[in-house]
SEDO-528957 format. One record per atom (N, C-alpha, C): residue in three letters; atom name; x, y, z. Coordinates in nm, 3 decimals. Layout:
<nodes>
["ala","CA",[X,Y,Z]]
...
</nodes>
This chain:
<nodes>
["met","N",[0.494,0.829,0.866]]
["met","CA",[0.618,0.774,0.919]]
["met","C",[0.627,0.629,0.875]]
["val","N",[0.747,0.577,0.874]]
["val","CA",[0.767,0.436,0.847]]
["val","C",[0.775,0.366,0.982]]
["val","N",[0.704,0.253,0.993]]
["val","CA",[0.715,0.172,1.114]]
["val","C",[0.774,0.037,1.074]]
["ala","N",[0.876,-0.003,1.146]]
["ala","CA",[0.942,-0.131,1.121]]
["ala","C",[0.916,-0.222,1.239]]
["thr","N",[0.880,-0.346,1.207]]
["thr","CA",[0.853,-0.448,1.307]]
["thr","C",[0.934,-0.571,1.273]]
["ala","N",[0.934,-0.666,1.365]]
["ala","CA",[0.997,-0.796,1.337]]
["ala","C",[0.910,-0.903,1.401]]
["ala","N",[0.889,-1.008,1.326]]
["ala","CA",[0.816,-1.123,1.380]]
["ala","C",[0.907,-1.198,1.477]]
["leu","N",[0.851,-1.295,1.547]]
["leu","CA",[0.932,-1.372,1.641]]
["leu","C",[1.050,-1.442,1.575]]
["asp","N",[1.037,-1.476,1.447]]
["asp","CA",[1.148,-1.540,1.377]]
["asp","C",[1.249,-1.438,1.325]]
["ala","N",[1.234,-1.311,1.368]]
["ala","CA",[1.325,-1.201,1.337]]
["ala","C",[1.312,-1.147,1.195]]
["arg","N",[1.212,-1.193,1.119]]
["arg","CA",[1.192,-1.137,0.985]]
["arg","C",[1.139,-0.994,0.997]]
["pro","N",[1.212,-0.895,0.942]]
["pro","CA",[1.167,-0.757,0.953]]
["pro","C",[1.061,-0.723,0.848]]
["ser","N",[0.984,-0.622,0.879]]
["ser","CA",[0.884,-0.570,0.786]]
["ser","C",[0.870,-0.422,0.813]]
["ala","N",[0.860,-0.342,0.708]]
["ala","CA",[0.844,-0.197,0.723]]
["ala","C",[0.732,-0.150,0.633]]
["arg","N",[0.657,-0.051,0.682]]
["arg","CA",[0.551,0.007,0.602]]
["arg","C",[0.525,0.149,0.650]]
["thr","N",[0.460,0.230,0.566]]
["thr","CA",[0.427,0.367,0.602]]
["thr","C",[0.290,0.370,0.668]]
["val","N",[0.281,0.441,0.780]]
["val","CA",[0.156,0.460,0.852]]
["val","C",[0.143,0.608,0.887]]
["leu","N",[0.025,0.645,0.933]]
["leu","CA",[0.003,0.783,0.975]]
["leu","C",[0.027,0.798,1.124]]
["leu","N",[0.110,0.892,1.162]]
["leu","CA",[0.124,0.927,1.303]]
["leu","C",[-0.003,1.003,1.340]]
["lys","N",[-0.075,0.954,1.439]]
["lys","CA",[-0.202,1.016,1.476]]
["lys","C",[-0.194,1.094,1.606]]
["ala","N",[-0.097,1.067,1.691]]
["ala","CA",[-0.083,1.141,1.816]]
["ala","C",[0.059,1.123,1.867]]
["his","N",[0.102,1.219,1.945]]
["his","CA",[0.230,1.208,2.015]]
["his","C",[0.224,1.295,2.139]]
["asp","N",[0.284,1.246,2.243]]
["asp","CA",[0.294,1.319,2.368]]
["asp","C",[0.410,1.260,2.447]]
["ala","N",[0.420,1.294,2.572]]
["ala","CA",[0.531,1.245,2.654]]
["ala","C",[0.534,1.094,2.667]]
["arg","N",[0.419,1.029,2.645]]
["arg","CA",[0.413,0.883,2.655]]
["arg","C",[0.462,0.813,2.530]]
["gly","N",[0.461,0.880,2.415]]
["gly","CA",[0.509,0.817,2.293]]
["gly","C",[0.434,0.861,2.168]]
["phe","N",[0.444,0.777,2.066]]
["phe","CA",[0.396,0.806,1.931]]
["phe","C",[0.289,0.702,1.895]]
["val","N",[0.172,0.747,1.850]]
["val","CA",[0.057,0.659,1.831]]
["val","C",[0.017,0.648,1.685]]
["phe","N",[-0.009,0.526,1.642]]
["phe","CA",[-0.072,0.499,1.513]]
["phe","C",[-0.179,0.394,1.537]]
["tyr","N",[-0.267,0.377,1.439]]
["tyr","CA",[-0.381,0.285,1.454]]
["tyr","C",[-0.376,0.179,1.346]]
["thr","N",[-0.425,0.060,1.383]]
["thr","CA",[-0.425,-0.051,1.290]]
["thr","C",[-0.519,-0.160,1.341]]
["his","N",[-0.533,-0.262,1.259]]
["his","CA",[-0.610,-0.380,1.299]]
["his","C",[-0.510,-0.483,1.352]]
["leu","N",[-0.537,-0.536,1.470]]
["leu","CA",[-0.442,-0.628,1.533]]
["leu","C",[-0.426,-0.760,1.459]]
["asp","N",[-0.518,-0.793,1.369]]
["asp","CA",[-0.507,-0.919,1.295]]
["asp","C",[-0.427,-0.906,1.167]]
["gly","N",[-0.389,-0.782,1.128]]
["gly","CA",[-0.302,-0.763,1.011]]
["gly","C",[-0.159,-0.797,1.048]]
["arg","N",[-0.070,-0.795,0.949]]
["arg","CA",[0.068,-0.838,0.974]]
["arg","C",[0.137,-0.753,1.080]]
["lys","N",[0.127,-0.619,1.072]]
["lys","CA",[0.197,-0.539,1.172]]
["lys","C",[0.137,-0.559,1.310]]
["gly","N",[0.005,-0.576,1.317]]
["gly","CA",[-0.058,-0.604,1.446]]
["gly","C",[-0.011,-0.736,1.505]]
["arg","N",[-0.003,-0.838,1.421]]
["arg","CA",[0.045,-0.969,1.468]]
["arg","C",[0.192,-0.961,1.511]]
["asp","N",[0.274,-0.893,1.428]]
["asp","CA",[0.415,-0.878,1.463]]
["asp","C",[0.431,-0.809,1.599]]
["leu","N",[0.355,-0.701,1.620]]
["leu","CA",[0.373,-0.623,1.742]]
["leu","C",[0.313,-0.691,1.864]]
["gln","N",[0.218,-0.779,1.846]]
["gln","CA",[0.170,-0.857,1.960]]
["gln","C",[0.271,-0.963,1.998]]
["ala","N",[0.338,-1.021,1.900]]
["ala","CA",[0.437,-1.125,1.927]]
["ala","C",[0.569,-1.067,1.976]]
["asn","N",[0.606,-0.951,1.924]]
["asn","CA",[0.734,-0.888,1.954]]
["asn","C",[0.707,-0.738,1.970]]
["pro","N",[0.674,-0.692,2.090]]
["pro","CA",[0.626,-0.554,2.109]]
["pro","C",[0.736,-0.448,2.110]]
["his","N",[0.812,-0.445,2.002]]
["his","CA",[0.917,-0.343,1.983]]
["his","C",[0.909,-0.297,1.839]]
["ala","N",[0.932,-0.167,1.818]]
["ala","CA",[0.924,-0.112,1.682]]
["ala","C",[1.028,-0.002,1.665]]
["ala","N",[1.055,0.027,1.539]]
["ala","CA",[1.137,0.143,1.502]]
["ala","C",[1.050,0.230,1.411]]
["leu","N",[1.059,0.359,1.431]]
["leu","CA",[0.986,0.456,1.349]]
["leu","C",[1.088,0.541,1.276]]
["leu","N",[1.050,0.587,1.158]]
["leu","CA",[1.139,0.675,1.081]]
["leu","C",[1.057,0.785,1.016]]
["phe","N",[1.096,0.908,1.043]]
["phe","CA",[1.044,1.024,0.973]]
["phe","C",[1.156,1.074,0.884]]
["his","N",[1.124,1.107,0.759]]
["his","CA",[1.227,1.152,0.665]]
["his","C",[1.177,1.272,0.588]]
["trp","N",[1.255,1.378,0.590]]
["trp","CA",[1.224,1.498,0.513]]
["trp","C",[1.342,1.522,0.418]]
["pro","N",[1.337,1.464,0.296]]
["pro","CA",[1.452,1.473,0.205]]
["pro","C",[1.475,1.612,0.148]]
["arg","N",[1.376,1.698,0.149]]
["arg","CA",[1.390,1.829,0.085]]
["arg","C",[1.432,1.939,0.182]]
["val","N",[1.453,1.906,0.308]]
["val","CA",[1.500,2.004,0.405]]
["val","C",[1.652,2.003,0.401]]
["asp","N",[1.710,2.114,0.359]]
["asp","CA",[1.855,2.123,0.344]]
["asp","C",[1.908,2.000,0.271]]
["his","N",[1.994,1.923,0.335]]
["his","CA",[2.048,1.801,0.274]]
["his","C",[1.974,1.677,0.323]]
["gly","N",[1.860,1.698,0.383]]
["gly","CA",[1.780,1.588,0.436]]
["gly","C",[1.786,1.583,0.587]]
["val","N",[1.675,1.551,0.645]]
["val","CA",[1.665,1.534,0.790]]
["val","C",[1.588,1.405,0.815]]
["gln","N",[1.636,1.329,0.912]]
["gln","CA",[1.566,1.208,0.955]]
["gln","C",[1.555,1.209,1.106]]
["val","N",[1.446,1.152,1.154]]
["val","CA",[1.432,1.126,1.297]]
["val","C",[1.399,0.978,1.309]]
["arg","N",[1.485,0.906,1.382]]
["arg","CA",[1.467,0.763,1.406]]
["arg","C",[1.429,0.743,1.551]]
["ile","N",[1.327,0.661,1.574]]
["ile","CA",[1.279,0.635,1.710]]
["ile","C",[1.271,0.484,1.728]]
["glu","N",[1.320,0.435,1.838]]
["glu","CA",[1.306,0.294,1.872]]
["glu","C",[1.243,0.285,2.010]]
["gly","N",[1.156,0.185,2.028]]
["gly","CA",[1.095,0.171,2.159]]
["gly","C",[1.003,0.052,2.171]]
["ser","N",[0.947,0.040,2.289]]
["ser","CA",[0.853,-0.067,2.317]]
["ser","C",[0.713,-0.021,2.276]]
["val","N",[0.627,-0.119,2.250]]
["val","CA",[0.493,-0.091,2.197]]
["val","C",[0.387,-0.146,2.292]]
["ala","N",[0.283,-0.066,2.312]]
["ala","CA",[0.170,-0.110,2.394]]
["ala","C",[0.041,-0.056,2.332]]
["leu","N",[-0.068,-0.124,2.359]]
["leu","CA",[-0.199,-0.079,2.312]]
["leu","C",[-0.239,0.050,2.384]]
["val","N",[-0.307,0.139,2.313]]
["val","CA",[-0.364,0.256,2.380]]
["val","C",[-0.487,0.209,2.457]]
["his","N",[-0.535,0.289,2.550]]
["his","CA",[-0.656,0.256,2.625]]
["his","C",[-0.776,0.256,2.531]]
["asp","N",[-0.874,0.173,2.560]]
["asp","CA",[-0.993,0.164,2.477]]
["asp","C",[-1.060,0.299,2.456]]
["ala","N",[-1.068,0.380,2.560]]
["ala","CA",[-1.134,0.511,2.549]]
["ala","C",[-1.062,0.599,2.447]]
["glu","N",[-0.930,0.592,2.443]]
["glu","CA",[-0.852,0.670,2.346]]
["glu","C",[-0.877,0.619,2.204]]
["ala","N",[-0.879,0.488,2.186]]
["ala","CA",[-0.906,0.430,2.054]]
["ala","C",[-1.049,0.461,2.009]]
["asp","N",[-1.144,0.451,2.103]]
["asp","CA",[-1.284,0.482,2.071]]
["asp","C",[-1.299,0.627,2.026]]
["ala","N",[-1.235,0.718,2.098]]
["ala","CA",[-1.246,0.861,2.065]]
["ala","C",[-1.185,0.888,1.928]]
["tyr","N",[-1.069,0.831,1.900]]
["tyr","CA",[-1.009,0.854,1.769]]
["tyr","C",[-1.096,0.792,1.659]]
["phe","N",[-1.144,0.670,1.679]]
["phe","CA",[-1.226,0.605,1.577]]
["phe","C",[-1.350,0.688,1.548]]
["ala","N",[-1.413,0.743,1.652]]
["ala","CA",[-1.534,0.824,1.633]]
["ala","C",[-1.506,0.951,1.555]]
["ser","N",[-1.381,0.999,1.558]]
["ser","CA",[-1.346,1.123,1.486]]
["ser","C",[-1.317,1.099,1.338]]
["arg","N",[-1.304,0.975,1.297]]
["arg","CA",[-1.270,0.943,1.157]]
["arg","C",[-1.392,0.963,1.068]]
["pro","N",[-1.370,0.990,0.939]]
["pro","CA",[-1.482,0.998,0.846]]
["pro","C",[-1.555,0.863,0.841]]
["arg","N",[-1.685,0.868,0.817]]
["arg","CA",[-1.765,0.746,0.815]]
["arg","C",[-1.710,0.643,0.716]]
["gly","N",[-1.665,0.686,0.601]]
["gly","CA",[-1.608,0.594,0.503]]
["gly","C",[-1.488,0.518,0.557]]
["ser","N",[-1.405,0.585,0.637]]
["ser","CA",[-1.291,0.519,0.699]]
["ser","C",[-1.336,0.422,0.807]]
["gln","N",[-1.441,0.457,0.879]]
["gln","CA",[-1.495,0.368,0.981]]
["gln","C",[-1.550,0.241,0.916]]
["val","N",[-1.627,0.259,0.809]]
["val","CA",[-1.684,0.144,0.737]]
["val","C",[-1.571,0.058,0.681]]
["gly","N",[-1.470,0.123,0.625]]
["gly","CA",[-1.356,0.051,0.569]]
["gly","C",[-1.283,-0.034,0.671]]
["ala","N",[-1.275,0.016,0.795]]
["ala","CA",[-1.208,-0.061,0.901]]
["ala","C",[-1.283,-0.192,0.929]]
["trp","N",[-1.414,-0.189,0.919]]
["trp","CA",[-1.493,-0.312,0.937]]
["trp","C",[-1.484,-0.401,0.815]]
["ala","N",[-1.482,-0.343,0.696]]
["ala","CA",[-1.487,-0.420,0.572]]
["ala","C",[-1.354,-0.487,0.538]]
["ser","N",[-1.244,-0.426,0.579]]
["ser","CA",[-1.113,-0.479,0.543]]
["ser","C",[-1.073,-0.597,0.630]]
["arg","N",[-1.024,-0.699,0.567]]
["arg","CA",[-0.961,-0.811,0.637]]
["arg","C",[-0.811,-0.792,0.619]]
["gln","N",[-0.758,-0.692,0.690]]
["gln","CA",[-0.624,-0.642,0.668]]
["gln","C",[-0.520,-0.752,0.655]]
["ser","N",[-0.443,-0.742,0.548]]
["ser","CA",[-0.331,-0.830,0.515]]
["ser","C",[-0.372,-0.967,0.460]]
["glu","N",[-0.501,-0.998,0.457]]
["glu","CA",[-0.545,-1.123,0.396]]
["glu","C",[-0.551,-1.107,0.244]]
["thr","N",[-0.551,-1.218,0.173]]
["thr","CA",[-0.560,-1.215,0.027]]
["thr","C",[-0.698,-1.167,-0.015]]
["leu","N",[-0.701,-1.072,-0.107]]
["leu","CA",[-0.825,-1.019,-0.163]]
["leu","C",[-0.840,-1.077,-0.303]]
["pro","N",[-0.944,-1.159,-0.326]]
["pro","CA",[-0.957,-1.225,-0.456]]
["pro","C",[-0.980,-1.128,-0.571]]
["ala","N",[-1.054,-1.020,-0.546]]
["ala","CA",[-1.081,-0.920,-0.649]]
["ala","C",[-1.131,-0.793,-0.581]]
["arg","N",[-1.106,-0.678,-0.640]]
["arg","CA",[-1.148,-0.552,-0.580]]
["arg","C",[-1.299,-0.547,-0.557]]
["asp","N",[-1.376,-0.608,-0.648]]
["asp","CA",[-1.522,-0.603,-0.632]]
["asp","C",[-1.567,-0.678,-0.506]]
["ala","N",[-1.489,-0.776,-0.459]]
["ala","CA",[-1.523,-0.845,-0.334]]
["ala","C",[-1.514,-0.746,-0.217]]
["phe","N",[-1.414,-0.660,-0.220]]
["phe","CA",[-1.400,-0.559,-0.116]]
["phe","C",[-1.513,-0.456,-0.126]]
["glu","N",[-1.544,-0.414,-0.247]]
["glu","CA",[-1.654,-0.319,-0.267]]
["glu","C",[-1.785,-0.377,-0.214]]
["thr","N",[-1.807,-0.506,-0.233]]
["thr","CA",[-1.928,-0.572,-0.182]]
["thr","C",[-1.929,-0.569,-0.030]]
["arg","N",[-1.813,-0.599,0.032]]
["arg","CA",[-1.804,-0.596,0.178]]
["arg","C",[-1.830,-0.455,0.231]]
["ile","N",[-1.777,-0.354,0.163]]
["ile","CA",[-1.800,-0.216,0.205]]
["ile","C",[-1.950,-0.185,0.202]]
["ala","N",[-2.017,-0.222,0.096]]
["ala","CA",[-2.162,-0.197,0.085]]
["ala","C",[-2.240,-0.271,0.194]]
["glu","N",[-2.200,-0.394,0.224]]
["glu","CA",[-2.267,-0.472,0.329]]
["glu","C",[-2.251,-0.407,0.466]]
["val","N",[-2.129,-0.365,0.496]]
["val","CA",[-2.103,-0.301,0.625]]
["val","C",[-2.176,-0.168,0.634]]
["asp","N",[-2.174,-0.092,0.526]]
["asp","CA",[-2.243,0.037,0.524]]
["asp","C",[-2.392,0.016,0.551]]
["ala","N",[-2.450,-0.086,0.490]]
["ala","CA",[-2.593,-0.116,0.511]]
["ala","C",[-2.618,-0.161,0.655]]
["glu","N",[-2.527,-0.241,0.711]]
["glu","CA",[-2.543,-0.291,0.847]]
["glu","C",[-2.551,-0.176,0.949]]
["phe","N",[-2.471,-0.072,0.926]]
["phe","CA",[-2.468,0.040,1.021]]
["phe","C",[-2.549,0.160,0.972]]
["ser","N",[-2.634,0.139,0.875]]
["ser","CA",[-2.715,0.248,0.821]]
["ser","C",[-2.796,0.316,0.931]]
["gly","N",[-2.790,0.447,0.933]]
["gly","CA",[-2.870,0.524,1.027]]
["gly","C",[-2.818,0.528,1.169]]
["arg","N",[-2.699,0.474,1.192]]
["arg","CA",[-2.644,0.478,1.328]]
["arg","C",[-2.492,0.493,1.322]]
["ala","N",[-2.437,0.528,1.435]]
["ala","CA",[-2.292,0.544,1.444]]
["ala","C",[-2.222,0.411,1.422]]
["val","N",[-2.106,0.416,1.361]]
["val","CA",[-2.026,0.295,1.338]]
["val","C",[-1.935,0.276,1.459]]
["pro","N",[-1.950,0.165,1.533]]
["pro","CA",[-1.862,0.143,1.649]]
["pro","C",[-1.723,0.097,1.604]]
["arg","N",[-1.627,0.111,1.692]]
["arg","CA",[-1.491,0.066,1.662]]
["arg","C",[-1.491,-0.086,1.657]]
["pro","N",[-1.430,-0.144,1.552]]
["pro","CA",[-1.419,-0.290,1.547]]
["pro","C",[-1.339,-0.342,1.668]]
["pro","N",[-1.372,-0.460,1.716]]
["pro","CA",[-1.309,-0.511,1.839]]
["pro","C",[-1.157,-0.525,1.832]]
["arg","N",[-1.098,-0.557,1.719]]
["arg","CA",[-0.954,-0.579,1.710]]
["arg","C",[-0.882,-0.463,1.641]]
["trp","N",[-0.950,-0.351,1.626]]
["trp","CA",[-0.892,-0.231,1.566]]
["trp","C",[-0.859,-0.135,1.679]]
["thr","N",[-0.732,-0.093,1.689]]
["thr","CA",[-0.693,-0.009,1.802]]
["thr","C",[-0.569,0.072,1.771]]
["gly","N",[-0.526,0.145,1.869]]
["gly","CA",[-0.403,0.223,1.857]]
["gly","C",[-0.288,0.155,1.926]]
["leu","N",[-0.171,0.181,1.874]]
["leu","CA",[-0.047,0.129,1.932]]
["leu","C",[0.043,0.248,1.962]]
["arg","N",[0.098,0.248,2.081]]
["arg","CA",[0.187,0.357,2.122]]
["arg","C",[0.329,0.304,2.133]]
["val","N",[0.421,0.372,2.064]]
["val","CA",[0.562,0.340,2.073]]
["val","C",[0.622,0.434,2.178]]
["ala","N",[0.663,0.376,2.291]]
["ala","CA",[0.727,0.453,2.398]]
["ala","C",[0.877,0.454,2.370]]
["pro","N",[0.931,0.568,2.335]]
["pro","CA",[1.071,0.569,2.288]]
["pro","C",[1.174,0.537,2.397]]
["thr","N",[1.270,0.456,2.357]]
["thr","CA",[1.387,0.432,2.439]]
["thr","C",[1.508,0.503,2.379]]
["ser","N",[1.497,0.536,2.248]]
["ser","CA",[1.601,0.616,2.183]]
["ser","C",[1.539,0.697,2.070]]
["ile","N",[1.594,0.816,2.051]]
["ile","CA",[1.553,0.905,1.941]]
["ile","C",[1.681,0.962,1.882]]
["glu","N",[1.697,0.943,1.752]]
["glu","CA",[1.815,0.995,1.683]]
["glu","C",[1.773,1.100,1.581]]
["phe","N",[1.842,1.212,1.584]]
["phe","CA",[1.823,1.319,1.485]]
["phe","C",[1.942,1.315,1.391]]
["trp","N",[1.914,1.302,1.263]]
["trp","CA",[2.016,1.290,1.158]]
["trp","C",[1.999,1.407,1.063]]
["tyr","N",[2.108,1.481,1.044]]
["tyr","CA",[2.105,1.597,0.954]]
["tyr","C",[2.205,1.572,0.842]]
["gly","N",[2.157,1.569,0.719]]
["gly","CA",[2.243,1.544,0.605]]
["gly","C",[2.339,1.659,0.580]]
["ala","N",[2.454,1.628,0.521]]
["ala","CA",[2.554,1.729,0.490]]
["ala","C",[2.629,1.688,0.364]]
["asn","N",[2.696,1.784,0.304]]
["asn","CA",[2.778,1.754,0.186]]
["asn","C",[2.883,1.649,0.219]]
["phe","N",[2.920,1.573,0.119]]
["phe","CA",[3.026,1.473,0.127]]
["phe","C",[2.998,1.364,0.231]]
["arg","N",[2.871,1.345,0.264]]
["arg","CA",[2.827,1.245,0.361]]
["arg","C",[2.886,1.269,0.500]]
["leu","N",[2.914,1.397,0.531]]
["leu","CA",[2.966,1.435,0.662]]
["leu","C",[2.849,1.475,0.751]]
["his","N",[2.755,1.384,0.766]]
["his","CA",[2.630,1.409,0.836]]
["his","C",[2.652,1.438,0.984]]
["glu","N",[2.550,1.496,1.045]]
["glu","CA",[2.552,1.523,1.187]]
["glu","C",[2.443,1.437,1.252]]
["arg","N",[2.482,1.366,1.359]]
["arg","CA",[2.387,1.277,1.427]]
["arg","C",[2.390,1.301,1.577]]
["his","N",[2.270,1.309,1.635]]
["his","CA",[2.256,1.327,1.779]]
["his","C",[2.161,1.217,1.829]]
["leu","N",[2.208,1.139,1.923]]
["leu","CA",[2.129,1.029,1.978]]
["leu","C",[2.091,1.061,2.122]]
["tyr","N",[1.962,1.051,2.149]]
["tyr","CA",[1.909,1.063,2.284]]
["tyr","C",[1.863,0.924,2.323]]
["ala","N",[1.915,0.873,2.434]]
["ala","CA",[1.878,0.738,2.478]]
["ala","C",[1.849,0.742,2.628]]
["arg","N",[1.749,0.665,2.667]]
["arg","CA",[1.716,0.657,2.810]]
["arg","C",[1.815,0.565,2.880]]
["asp","N",[1.860,0.609,2.997]]
["asp","CA",[1.948,0.524,3.077]]
["asp","C",[1.861,0.434,3.166]]
["arg","N",[1.923,0.356,3.251]]
["arg","CA",[1.849,0.261,3.336]]
["arg","C",[1.752,0.330,3.432]]
["ala","N",[1.780,0.455,3.465]]
["ala","CA",[1.692,0.531,3.555]]
["ala","C",[1.580,0.600,3.477]]
["gly","N",[1.580,0.585,3.343]]
["gly","CA",[1.477,0.647,3.262]]
["gly","C",[1.507,0.790,3.220]]
["glu","N",[1.628,0.837,3.253]]
["glu","CA",[1.668,0.973,3.217]]
["glu","C",[1.728,0.973,3.077]]
["trp","N",[1.702,1.082,3.002]]
["trp","CA",[1.755,1.094,2.867]]
["trp","C",[1.901,1.138,2.872]]
["gln","N",[1.985,1.069,2.797]]
["gln","CA",[2.125,1.103,2.780]]
["gln","C",[2.148,1.136,2.633]]
["arg","N",[2.226,1.240,2.606]]
["arg","CA",[2.253,1.282,2.468]]
["arg","C",[2.400,1.259,2.435]]
["arg","N",[2.420,1.209,2.312]]
["arg","CA",[2.556,1.196,2.262]]
["arg","C",[2.556,1.213,2.112]]
["met","N",[2.667,1.253,2.058]]
["met","CA",[2.683,1.265,1.914]]
["met","C",[2.738,1.134,1.861]]
["leu","N",[2.704,1.104,1.736]]
["leu","CA",[2.752,0.984,1.669]]
["leu","C",[2.828,1.022,1.543]]
["tyr","N",[2.926,0.943,1.507]]
["tyr","CA",[2.991,0.963,1.377]]
["tyr","C",[2.887,0.935,1.268]]
["pro","N",[2.905,0.999,1.151]]
["pro","CA",[2.811,0.970,1.041]]
["pro","C",[2.823,0.827,0.991]]
</nodes>
């Protein structure tokens, strides 16, 4: 999915991430809080998500907007423990969003971290966690010929109940 954030100065940023969980509470992805998206979401805890399937009929999109909160440590720990060891080591080795002088510097960091945790489980890095987007609106967009698309918006009202309405394309 694409996740869009905005810094406090309103500069937007979008990137593709993996949706790792979803339930009635929202949509979860994982990241390092010191990277750009982590910093953006700590400063401005609102995000937009976009799923796009261009090859389904004339295209289908699902847009989600909502508030963002950290997942509980136990949830982040459990997910981190389920990742392949190489991904766990990479989470420690990466200084997400910082300038990398050369690829071999990263390879060296990976080897150092791998050696540090040799023979034991790799714990979750302290600033690496999950973020849950609790939706306040979800829009389903269905492409059609001549740009006569069909759009359905579900939005929570003040009581937290979902209301549905159609939108013009």
